Each structure stands twice: as C-alpha cells, then as structure tokens.
DRENKOLMI-460008 format. One line per 5 residues: their letters; for each residue x, y, z of N, C-alpha, C. Coordinates in Angstrom, 3 decimals. Layout:
residues N
a) X/Y/Z/X/Y/Z/X/Y/Z ~ ...
end
This chain:
residues 137
xxxxx) 34.997/-44.231/-193.961/33.586/-43.983/-193.690/33.354/-42.476/-193.533 ~ 32.271/-42.019/-194.158/31.887/-40.620/-194.066/30.707/-40.531/-193.109 ~ 30.879/-39.751/-192.051/29.837/-39.646/-191.035/28.849/-38.551/-191.427 ~ 27.574/-38.919/-191.546/26.518/-37.962/-191.884/25.933/-37.380/-190.604 ~ 25.516/-38.243/-189.704/25.051/-37.840/-188.375/25.317/-38.992/-187.416
xxxxx) 24.755/-38.976/-186.224/25.033/-40.013/-185.229/24.613/-41.404/-185.687 ~ 23.583/-41.477/-186.540/23.041/-42.774/-186.934/23.510/-43.269/-188.296 ~ 23.978/-42.371/-189.151/24.261/-42.743/-190.538/25.723/-42.507/-190.889 ~ 26.342/-43.534/-191.456/27.680/-43.428/-192.011/27.662/-44.041/-193.398 ~ 28.350/-43.392/-194.340/28.384/-43.878/-195.717/29.779/-44.387/-196.026
xxxxx) 29.857/-45.542/-196.655/31.131/-46.098/-197.060/31.651/-45.314/-198.263 ~ 32.919/-44.952/-198.232/33.502/-44.163/-199.324/33.524/-44.936/-200.634 ~ 33.440/-46.258/-200.576/33.431/-47.076/-201.793/32.129/-46.893/-202.578 ~ 31.098/-46.392/-201.931/29.810/-46.172/-202.591/29.803/-44.895/-203.425 ~ 30.817/-44.038/-203.252/30.905/-42.786/-203.988/31.844/-42.950/-205.179
xxxxx) 31.440/-42.401/-206.314/32.280/-42.446/-207.509/32.464/-41.006/-207.983 ~ 33.715/-40.639/-208.241/34.022/-39.285/-208.688/34.524/-39.285/-210.118 ~ 34.049/-38.311/-210.892/34.581/-38.019/-212.213/34.967/-36.547/-212.187 ~ 36.077/-36.229/-212.832/36.504/-34.840/-212.893/36.413/-34.357/-214.328 ~ 35.721/-33.238/-214.513/35.472/-32.684/-215.841/35.889/-31.228/-215.870
xxxxx) 35.975/-30.678/-217.059/36.318/-29.258/-217.178/35.137/-28.422/-216.706 ~ 35.460/-27.345/-216.038/34.380/-26.523/-215.484/34.448/-25.114/-216.035 ~ 33.317/-24.441/-215.939/33.282/-23.021/-216.256/33.619/-22.279/-214.977 ~ 33.683/-20.981/-215.041/33.891/-20.225/-213.819/35.317/-19.738/-213.673 ~ 35.766/-19.441/-212.441/37.064/-18.819/-212.229/38.208/-19.738/-212.631
xxxxx) 39.335/-19.123/-213.044/40.505/-19.916/-213.390/41.195/-19.429/-214.642 ~ 40.592/-18.508/-215.359/41.217/-17.959/-216.564/41.442/-19.024/-217.612 ~ 42.628/-19.014/-218.234/42.942/-19.994/-219.271/43.068/-21.396/-218.699 ~ 43.326/-21.481/-217.413/43.458/-22.772/-216.739/42.180/-23.607/-216.891 ~ 41.027/-22.940/-216.977/39.730/-23.615/-217.107/39.704/-24.489/-218.356
xxxxx) 40.352/-24.013/-219.415/40.326/-24.745/-220.680/41.277/-25.935/-220.702 ~ 42.157/-26.038/-219.710/43.175/-27.086/-219.724/42.991/-28.148/-218.654 ~ 42.481/-27.767/-217.496/42.476/-28.663/-216.341/41.052/-29.049/-215.961 ~ 40.861/-30.319/-215.672/39.535/-30.813/-215.251/39.427/-30.694/-213.741 ~ 38.805/-29.625/-213.276/38.714/-29.398/-211.832/37.320/-29.615/-211.266
xxxxx) 36.292/-29.586/-212.092/34.930/-29.765/-211.578/34.729/-31.227/-211.188 ~ 34.131/-31.449/-210.040/33.922/-32.811/-209.542/32.467/-33.207/-209.736 ~ 32.263/-34.393/-210.283/30.917/-34.979/-210.393/30.869/-36.179/-209.466 ~ 30.072/-36.069/-208.418/29.924/-37.169/-207.473/28.720/-37.995/-207.891 ~ 28.899/-39.292/-207.973/27.797/-40.202/-208.299/27.588/-41.126/-207.116
xxxxx) 26.334/-41.202/-206.666/25.991/-42.025/-205.504/24.738/-42.813/-205.844 ~ 24.869/-44.139/-205.889/23.737/-45.006/-206.211/22.898/-45.182/-204.946 ~ 21.774/-44.499/-204.916/20.926/-44.477/-203.722/20.383/-45.861/-203.393 ~ 19.842/-46.536/-204.392/19.163/-47.805/-204.133/20.124/-48.955/-203.856 ~ 21.380/-48.848/-204.290/22.369/-49.891/-204.012/23.069/-49.662/-202.677
xxxxx) 22.850/-48.511/-202.076/23.528/-48.176/-200.826/22.987/-49.015/-199.673 ~ 23.908/-49.620/-198.932/23.498/-50.442/-197.786/23.418/-49.624/-196.506 ~ 23.937/-48.400/-196.526/23.962/-47.601/-195.303/22.712/-46.760/-195.081 ~ 21.790/-46.741/-196.063/20.567/-45.947/-195.913/19.353/-46.865/-195.817 ~ 18.407/-46.481/-194.972/17.162/-47.246/-194.856/16.234/-46.888/-196.015
xxxxx) 15.229/-47.706/-196.241/14.278/-47.474/-197.336/13.541/-46.162/-197.196 ~ 13.199/-45.811/-195.965/12.486/-44.563/-195.693/13.336/-43.351/-196.080 ~ 14.617/-43.397/-195.710/15.525/-42.292/-196.023/15.748/-42.214/-197.530 ~ 15.848/-43.366/-198.191/16.045/-43.394/-199.645/14.881/-42.725/-200.361 ~ 13.661/-42.996/-199.908/12.474/-42.396/-200.527/12.464/-40.880/-200.347
xxxxx) 12.775/-40.427/-199.123/12.796/-38.985/-198.873/13.928/-38.307/-199.635 ~ 15.070/-38.989/-199.725/16.207/-38.442/-200.462/15.865/-38.288/-201.937 ~ 15.125/-39.243/-202.467/14.714/-39.181/-203.874/13.834/-37.954/-204.111 ~ 12.939/-37.650/-203.180/12.064/-36.486/-203.359/12.822/-35.175/-203.127 ~ 13.779/-35.148/-202.183/14.548/-33.934/-201.916/15.484/-33.598/-203.071
xxxxx) 16.109/-34.603/-203.660/17.118/-34.371/-204.698/16.495/-33.927/-206.011 ~ 15.269/-34.318/-206.286/14.563/-33.867/-207.484/15.235/-34.298/-208.766 ~ 15.629/-33.326/-209.608/16.182/-33.665/-210.921/17.672/-34.001/-210.879 ~ 18.264/-34.116/-209.703/19.660/-34.543/-209.585/19.777/-36.067/-209.634 ~ 18.622/-36.747/-209.656/18.621/-38.209/-209.671/18.241/-38.710/-211.059
xxxxx) 18.994/-39.707/-211.532/18.683/-40.311/-212.825/17.575/-41.341/-212.649 ~ 17.082/-41.872/-213.762/16.026/-42.885/-213.702/16.505/-44.157/-213.004 ~ 17.809/-44.412/-213.083/18.392/-45.608/-212.459/18.588/-45.440/-210.952 ~ 18.332/-44.246/-210.430/18.466/-44.002/-208.995/19.854/-43.550/-208.589 ~ 20.593/-42.960/-209.523/21.931/-42.478/-209.205/21.859/-40.964/-208.990
xxxxx) 22.298/-40.541/-207.818/22.326/-39.120/-207.463/23.622/-38.517/-208.001 ~ 23.513/-37.443/-208.776/24.686/-36.777/-209.344/24.765/-35.366/-208.772 ~ 25.883/-35.098/-208.112/26.134/-33.765/-207.566/27.361/-33.219/-208.273 ~ 27.209/-32.056/-208.898/28.330/-31.445/-209.607/28.825/-30.251/-208.809 ~ 30.120/-30.282/-208.480/30.731/-29.203/-207.709/31.811/-28.549/-208.550
xxxxx) 31.647/-27.268/-208.826/32.644/-26.543/-209.615/32.889/-25.147/-209.047 ~ 32.658/-25.014/-207.758/32.771/-23.722/-207.091/34.232/-23.279/-206.929 ~ 35.142/-24.251/-206.780/36.538/-23.943/-206.469/37.452/-24.269/-207.641 ~ 38.720/-23.840/-207.529/39.683/-24.019/-208.618/40.442/-25.336/-208.542 ~ 40.342/-26.058/-207.435/41.088/-27.311/-207.311/40.147/-28.500/-207.241
xxxxx) 40.656/-29.640/-207.692/39.859/-30.869/-207.660/39.487/-31.235/-206.229 ~ 40.454/-31.151/-205.336/40.226/-31.578/-203.955/39.167/-30.715/-203.269 ~ 39.215/-29.409/-203.488/38.223/-28.517/-202.873/36.835/-28.817/-203.421 ~ 36.736/-29.061/-204.724/35.442/-29.390/-205.327/34.956/-30.757/-204.855 ~ 35.877/-31.686/-204.659/35.521/-33.021/-204.147/34.918/-32.893/-202.744
xxxxx) 35.579/-32.109/-201.895/35.081/-31.906/-200.533/33.728/-31.182/-200.537 ~ 33.558/-30.242/-201.456/32.291/-29.515/-201.585/31.168/-30.470/-201.980 ~ 31.444/-31.368/-202.915/30.430/-32.342/-203.353/30.045/-33.274/-202.211 ~ 31.035/-33.727/-201.451/30.759/-34.612/-200.307/29.935/-33.870/-199.260 ~ 30.280/-32.614/-199.005/29.533/-31.813/-198.017/28.083/-31.647/-198.448
xxxxx) 27.843/-31.425/-199.740/26.472/-31.272/-200.236/25.703/-32.586/-200.151 ~ 26.393/-33.713/-200.392/25.750/-35.023/-200.255/25.365/-35.265/-198.794 ~ 26.262/-34.963/-197.889/25.991/-35.143/-196.453/24.794/-34.302/-196.038 ~ 24.750/-33.056/-196.521/23.633/-32.163/-196.191/22.304/-32.728/-196.696 ~ 22.291/-33.246/-197.926/21.069/-33.825/-198.496/20.611/-35.045/-197.704
xxxxx) 21.557/-35.927/-197.374/21.200/-37.151/-196.641/20.734/-36.808/-195.235 ~ 21.404/-35.853/-194.595/21.007/-35.455/-193.241/19.606/-34.848/-193.250 ~ 19.338/-34.032/-194.250/18.012/-33.408/-194.382/16.932/-34.468/-194.578 ~ 17.244/-35.507/-195.348/16.247/-36.541/-195.623/16.137/-37.560/-194.488 ~ 17.062/-37.523/-193.532/16.986/-38.475/-192.420/16.012/-38.028/-191.333
xxxxx) 15.626/-36.750/-191.354/14.677/-36.253/-190.354/13.249/-36.488/-190.841 ~ 12.442/-37.092/-189.981/11.044/-37.319/-190.336/10.288/-35.993/-190.300 ~ 9.487/-35.720/-191.332/8.714/-34.471/-191.302/7.625/-34.553/-190.229 ~ 7.377/-33.419/-189.584/6.326/-33.363/-188.575/4.970/-33.502/-189.241 ~ 4.108/-34.300/-188.652/2.774/-34.452/-189.205/1.940/-33.232/-188.817
xxxxx) 1.276/-32.665/-189.799/0.471/-31.472/-189.558/-0.814/-31.853/-188.846 ~ -1.133/-31.111/-187.812/-2.376/-31.330/-187.076/-3.366/-30.261/-187.532 ~ -4.466/-30.708/-188.102/-5.464/-29.763/-188.596/-6.153/-29.083/-187.421 ~ -6.365/-27.780/-187.568/-7.047/-27.022/-186.523/-8.248/-26.318/-187.126 ~ -9.211/-26.027/-186.273/-10.397/-25.302/-186.727/-10.184/-23.811/-186.471
xxxxx) -10.742/-22.967/-187.336/-10.606/-21.531/-187.082/-11.374/-21.137/-185.821 ~ -10.857/-20.135/-185.129/-11.511/-19.695/-183.895/-12.790/-18.939/-184.238 ~ -13.642/-18.799/-183.252/-14.904/-18.092/-183.453/-14.647/-16.631/-183.806 ~ -13.626/-16.040/-183.191/-13.309/-14.637/-183.458/-12.817/-14.448/-184.891 ~ -11.989/-15.393/-185.392/-11.495/-15.251/-186.767/-12.633/-15.432/-187.770
xxxxx) -13.582/-16.311/-187.470/-14.767/-16.466/-188.336/-15.591/-15.182/-188.367 ~ -15.783/-14.572/-187.177/-16.560/-13.341/-187.082/-15.887/-12.222/-187.884 ~ -14.569/-12.083/-187.765/-13.838/-11.049/-188.500/-13.936/-11.281/-190.007 ~ -13.847/-12.537/-190.422/-13.928/-12.853/-191.846/-15.290/-12.459/-192.404 ~ -16.361/-12.755/-191.666/-17.715/-12.441/-192.135/-17.954/-10.939/-192.136
xxxxx) -17.427/-10.232/-191.141/-17.549/-8.773/-191.116/-16.851/-8.156/-192.325 ~ -15.674/-8.660/-192.665/-14.938/-8.140/-193.820/-15.717/-8.390/-195.103 ~ -16.334/-9.581/-195.209/-17.133/-9.893/-196.398/-18.344/-8.961/-196.497 ~ -18.950/-8.658/-195.348/-20.115/-7.770/-195.347/-19.724/-6.360/-195.772 ~ -18.554/-5.891/-195.333/-18.086/-4.558/-195.721/-17.867/-4.479/-197.224
xxxxx) -17.239/-5.502/-197.789/-16.986/-5.522/-199.230/-18.304/-5.578/-199.994 ~ -19.245/-6.372/-199.492/-20.559/-6.491/-200.125/-21.281/-5.144/-200.111 ~ -21.214/-4.460/-198.984/-21.859/-3.147/-198.852/-21.233/-2.134/-199.812 ~ -19.917/-2.158/-199.926/-19.204/-1.256/-200.830/-19.660/-1.488/-202.270 ~ -19.832/-2.731/-202.654/-20.236/-3.064/-204.033/-21.700/-2.686/-204.265
xxxxx) -22.523/-2.799/-203.222/-23.931/-2.409/-203.380/-24.055/-0.914/-203.652 ~ -23.185/-0.121/-203.015/-23.205/1.326/-203.203/-22.783/1.750/-204.620 ~ -22.073/0.858/-205.332/-21.634/1.173/-206.691/-22.758/0.993/-207.731 ~ -23.810/0.270/-207.338/-24.889/-0.018/-208.281/-25.590/1.254/-208.722 ~ -26.092/1.194/-209.937/-26.824/2.328/-210.520/-28.209/2.396/-209.887
xx) -28.614/3.572/-209.420/-29.920/3.750/-208.791/-30.843/4.470/-209.781 ~ -32.055/3.923/-209.976/-33.022/4.520/-210.923/-33.956/5.460/-210.230
end
C-alpha cells in the first residue's frame, strides 16, 4: 500500500509500470537501456479514491489523462529504472494529495466606499486630461 495522506492509501496492484527508452543524461547508455518509467493509473477503476477526488484529479491532471480515464505519468529525470519509478510514484502521490483538498469557496465582497471614490476620481482625471487634448476653435 502506498500512503498518500492520513485518509488515502493506494494499492500497488492498481499501478502499472512500463519502461521505455528515454532522452536526457546517460550518453550512449540512453540508446541501449530502457530507463524511463511510464506509470499508468486507472482513475475510475480505483477503489481507493472517492468520486469527488476522482473528478478533481481529472481536472488537475489535464492532458495526462486518456479518454478511458487512465492517468499516465512519465518519469525520465534519472538514469536508473528504480529512481524513475520512485519519481513517478512521488508525482502521483502529489497529484492525488492536491486533488484530495477541497477548494475554498470564494466569498464575494463589495468594494469599499473609499475604493469607489478613488476609482471615480481617477476616471475624472483621465477624462479631464483627454478634454484638454481637444482642438479649440
């Protein structure tokens, strides 16, 4: 089990890894060894996430999600498979943790009387400046 936060744990069986050749550091080794990790996580089939978290995760992940609802995270920062695997898991945990927090509802406020007065004074100054530019006959 992978612990995301106090309330959420993900079963490791829900994660699927593929290792592919990566660009980046490694010299000639890059052309021979598949070190980049592709983590695949089926959001909608996951039993450890609530529907609310799944919806927020879908919006946070953006174009990392396929039409089928599979989240793909590609990690190729490091030269070893294991380091890239851990990096992909860390990024998944960060995404899920971010989507587990409910966004604060914005409370609409009215502008203060002083800010309204300043805004109107500024508009009057600009208006006066433009009036002075007019051609006088």
